[in-house]
FIBA-650845 format. One record per residue (C-alpha): residue number from 1; chain; x, y, z. Coordinates in steps of 0.001 Angstrom, whole numbers, plus 524288, in hexadecimal, padded with zeros to 5 digits. Example, Ala and Ser with C-alpha at 12.3 -4.5 7.8 and 13.67 -1.06 7.14 Angstrom:
<rec 1; 'A'; <8300C; 7EE6C; 81E78>>
<rec 2; 'A'; <83566; 7FBDC; 81BE4>>
***
This chain:
<rec 1; 'A'; <17DBE; DD625; 9CF7A>>
<rec 2; 'A'; <17063; DD85A; 9D573>>
<rec 3; 'A'; <16DC7; DE3CF; 9DE7D>>
<rec 4; 'A'; <161F5; DE90A; 9E595>>
<rec 5; 'A'; <16297; DF7DB; 9E571>>
<rec 6; 'A'; <15CC4; DF8A7; 9F329>>
<rec 7; 'A'; <16664; DEF04; 9F937>>
<rec 8; 'A'; <16AEB; DF42F; A0678>>
<rec 9; 'A'; <175E2; DEA11; A0795>>
<rec 10; 'A'; <17C51; DEA75; 9FA27>>
<rec 11; 'A'; <17C79; DF815; 9F486>>
<rec 12; 'A'; <17A7B; DFA74; 9E60B>>
<rec 13; 'A'; <1881D; E0068; 9E500>>
<rec 14; 'A'; <18E3D; DF3AC; 9E991>>
<rec 15; 'A'; <1875C; DEBF9; 9DEDC>>
<rec 16; 'A'; <18B5E; DF635; 9D506>>
<rec 17; 'A'; <19989; DF494; 9D93A>>
<rec 18; 'A'; <198C5; DE5FA; 9D66C>>
<rec 19; 'A'; <19224; DE804; 9C933>>
<rec 20; 'A'; <19C65; DF224; 9C549>>
<rec 21; 'A'; <1A7BA; DE9A1; 9C9D1>>
<rec 22; 'A'; <1A2C5; DDDC8; 9C242>>
<rec 23; 'A'; <19FAC; DE5D2; 9B632>>
<rec 24; 'A'; <1ACED; DECAA; 9B61E>>
<rec 25; 'A'; <1B407; DDFAB; 9B75F>>
<rec 26; 'A'; <1ACAA; DD9F8; 9ABDA>>
<rec 27; 'A'; <1A421; DD05B; 9B348>>
<rec 28; 'A'; <19621; DCE18; 9AEE3>>
<rec 29; 'A'; <18CB8; DD4F5; 9B807>>
<rec 30; 'A'; <17E2E; DD79F; 9B83D>>
<rec 31; 'A'; <17838; DE17D; 9C198>>
<rec 32; 'A'; <16A4C; DE126; 9C6B5>>
<rec 33; 'A'; <165F5; DEC77; 9CF44>>
<rec 34; 'A'; <15848; DEB65; 9D4E9>>
<rec 35; 'A'; <153D7; DF8AC; 9DA11>>
<rec 36; 'A'; <148F9; DF2B6; 9E252>>
<rec 37; 'A'; <150E8; DE851; 9E97B>>
<rec 38; 'A'; <1596A; DE7CB; 9F583>>
<rec 39; 'A'; <162B2; DDD30; 9FA4F>>
<rec 40; 'A'; <15D72; DD1A1; 9F2B2>>
<rec 41; 'A'; <152F9; DD20F; 9E85F>>
<rec 42; 'A'; <14569; DD0AC; 9EE61>>
<rec 43; 'A'; <13C7B; DD3B6; 9E2D8>>
<rec 44; 'A'; <139A8; DC78B; 9DAB7>>
<rec 45; 'A'; <13ADE; DCEA4; 9CDAB>>
<rec 46; 'A'; <1487B; DD378; 9D162>>
<rec 47; 'A'; <14C51; DC5D6; 9D5DE>>
<rec 48; 'A'; <147EE; DBFCB; 9C919>>
<rec 49; 'A'; <14F2D; DCA28; 9C13D>>
<rec 50; 'A'; <15B8C; DC7C0; 9C93D>>
<rec 51; 'A'; <15A79; DB907; 9C78A>>
<rec 52; 'A'; <15833; DBA40; 9B8DE>>
<rec 53; 'A'; <1641A; DC306; 9B710>>
<rec 54; 'A'; <16CAB; DBA8E; 9BFE7>>
<rec 55; 'A'; <168AD; DAE4D; 9B886>>
<rec 56; 'A'; <16BEB; DB4C3; 9AB82>>
<rec 57; 'A'; <17909; DB9E0; 9B08F>>
<rec 58; 'A'; <17D59; DACA9; 9B5D7>>
<rec 59; 'A'; <178EE; DA589; 9A998>>
<rec 60; 'A'; <180FD; DAEC3; 9A152>>
<rec 61; 'A'; <18D49; DAE15; 9A993>>
<rec 62; 'A'; <18DD5; DA066; 9AF53>>
<rec 63; 'A'; <18554; D9935; 9A5B4>>
<rec 64; 'A'; <17802; D935B; 9A6AD>>
<rec 65; 'A'; <16AA0; D97E1; 9A2DB>>
<rec 66; 'A'; <160F4; DA1F1; 9A77A>>
<rec 67; 'A'; <152AF; DA4E5; 9A581>>
<rec 68; 'A'; <151DD; DAF73; 99B2F>>
<rec 69; 'A'; <14377; DB29C; 99D19>>
<rec 70; 'A'; <13DB9; DB9BE; 9A8AB>>
<rec 71; 'A'; <1311D; DC087; 9ABFD>>
<rec 72; 'A'; <12F66; DCE23; 9A623>>
<rec 73; 'A'; <12F37; DD3E5; 9B3D5>>
<rec 74; 'A'; <13C67; DCDCA; 9B75E>>
<rec 75; 'A'; <1423E; DD163; 9AA31>>
<rec 76; 'A'; <13E0B; DDF96; 9ABC6>>
<rec 77; 'A'; <14321; DE01E; 9B9A8>>
<rec 78; 'A'; <1504C; DDA60; 9B5A1>>
<rec 79; 'A'; <151CC; DE517; 9AB6D>>
<rec 80; 'A'; <14E83; DEF67; 9B5B8>>
<rec 81; 'A'; <15850; DEAD7; 9BFF8>>
<rec 82; 'A'; <163AF; DE6C9; 9B722>>
<rec 83; 'A'; <16EAE; DF0C5; 9B6F0>>
<rec 84; 'A'; <178E8; DF11E; 9AC26>>
<rec 85; 'A'; <18612; DEEFF; 9B30C>>
<rec 86; 'A'; <18CA7; DF847; 9A95F>>
<rec 87; 'A'; <184A2; E0393; 9AED3>>
<rec 88; 'A'; <187AA; E00FA; 9BD30>>
<rec 89; 'A'; <18F94; E0BDF; 9C34E>>
<rec 90; 'A'; <19381; E0C94; 9D17E>>
<rec 91; 'A'; <18A36; E1673; 9D77E>>
<rec 92; 'A'; <19087; E171C; 9E4CC>>
<rec 93; 'A'; <19D6C; E11F3; 9E9D1>>
<rec 94; 'A'; <19B46; E07F5; 9F497>>
<rec 95; 'A'; <1A33C; E0AB6; A00BD>>
<rec 96; 'A'; <1A69D; DFDAA; A073E>>
<rec 97; 'A'; <1A7EB; E0472; A146F>>
<rec 98; 'A'; <19992; E0846; A1409>>
<rec 99; 'A'; <195BA; DF9E9; A12F2>>
<rec 100; 'A'; <19C5D; DF593; A1F93>>
<rec 101; 'A'; <194B0; DEF4A; A2A5A>>
<rec 102; 'A'; <19293; DF71B; A36C2>>
<rec 103; 'A'; <19C30; DF513; A41C8>>
<rec 104; 'A'; <198C8; DEBE0; A4CE1>>
<rec 105; 'A'; <19020; DF273; A56D2>>
<rec 106; 'A'; <18AC6; DFBE4; A4CBC>>
<rec 107; 'A'; <17E68; DFBB8; A44E2>>
<rec 108; 'A'; <17015; DFAA6; A4893>>
<rec 109; 'A'; <16DBB; DF8D0; A5702>>
<rec 110; 'A'; <17BE6; DFB1C; A5B28>>
<rec 111; 'A'; <17869; E06DD; A6385>>
<rec 112; 'A'; <16DA1; DFF54; A6A52>>
<rec 113; 'A'; <176A1; DF3C3; A6D0A>>
<rec 114; 'A'; <180DC; DFCED; A7265>>
<rec 115; 'A'; <176E6; E0323; A7B85>>
<rec 116; 'A'; <17316; DF592; A804D>>
<rec 117; 'A'; <180F4; DF238; A8419>>
<rec 118; 'A'; <18786; DEDA8; A77B3>>
<rec 119; 'A'; <18615; DE2D3; A6DBD>>
<rec 120; 'A'; <18AC0; DD77B; A761D>>
<rec 121; 'A'; <18995; DD3DD; A8465>>
<rec 122; 'A'; <196A3; DD4A7; A8B74>>
<rec 123; 'A'; <19A87; DC80C; A9253>>
<rec 124; 'A'; <1A3C8; DC60F; A9D79>>
<rec 125; 'A'; <1B00D; DBF27; A98C9>>
<rec 126; 'A'; <1AD25; DB303; AA0DD>>
<rec 127; 'A'; <19F0F; DB0F2; A9C1E>>
<rec 128; 'A'; <19E79; DA505; A930E>>
<rec 129; 'A'; <1972F; DA5A3; A8658>>
<rec 130; 'A'; <1920A; D9A1F; A7EA0>>
<rec 131; 'A'; <18E52; D96DF; A70CE>>
<rec 132; 'A'; <18186; D8FAB; A7144>>
<rec 133; 'A'; <17FEE; D8300; A69C0>>
<rec 134; 'A'; <175A8; D788C; A6933>>
<rec 135; 'A'; <1746E; D6F54; A749D>>
<rec 136; 'A'; <17F21; D6510; A74BE>>
<rec 137; 'A'; <1888F; D6CCD; A6C44>>
<rec 138; 'A'; <19539; D72A4; A70AB>>
<rec 139; 'A'; <1960E; D80F1; A73F7>>
<rec 140; 'A'; <1A15C; D8A43; A74CC>>
<rec 141; 'A'; <1A38F; D9025; A822F>>
<rec 142; 'A'; <1ABB2; D9C71; A8260>>
<rec 143; 'A'; <1AFDE; DA14F; A8FAA>>
<rec 144; 'A'; <1B579; DAE20; A8AE8>>
<rec 145; 'A'; <1B26B; DB79C; A7FC6>>
<rec 146; 'A'; <1C009; DB5C6; A7A20>>
<rec 147; 'A'; <1BCE4; DA77E; A772C>>
<rec 148; 'A'; <1C759; DA227; A803C>>
<rec 149; 'A'; <1C42D; D95A2; A8782>>
<rec 150; 'A'; <1B949; D91E9; A7E21>>
<rec 151; 'A'; <1B4C5; D83CA; A7F1D>>
<rec 152; 'A'; <1AA62; D7AFC; A7944>>
<rec 153; 'A'; <1A021; D74CC; A81FA>>
<rec 154; 'A'; <19656; D6A3F; A7E9B>>
***
């Protein structure tokens, strides 16, 4: 498990839940927590440390070989960001309801769209709408929003 401590998408508590669940069920787990990374590792030294540990983990569990030597900088960084899974404790319970996506029509810009007359233009029921395709291809013509009386034209 690799986690950037500054990740706005995947919170540290969620990674901890996975590490704890794997550990408590007896599965092999390694935990790397980079305090200076976000969603995805951007610093080259952190990337190299992650790759070295992943290579070693896979070689040990699915077979194969790995490069045992690494630069002193990468080796030092790997020691700094490796967390012993036995010491991981859940710091904060993750509430699934707090991770839900905002409702339709909510979020940034919703007020402005509402002031401008809504998110979509209202059409009269008899106004046709078309799906555009390249020249010479068929297109779907829908005469009504309900999809009734749809037909293909060339």
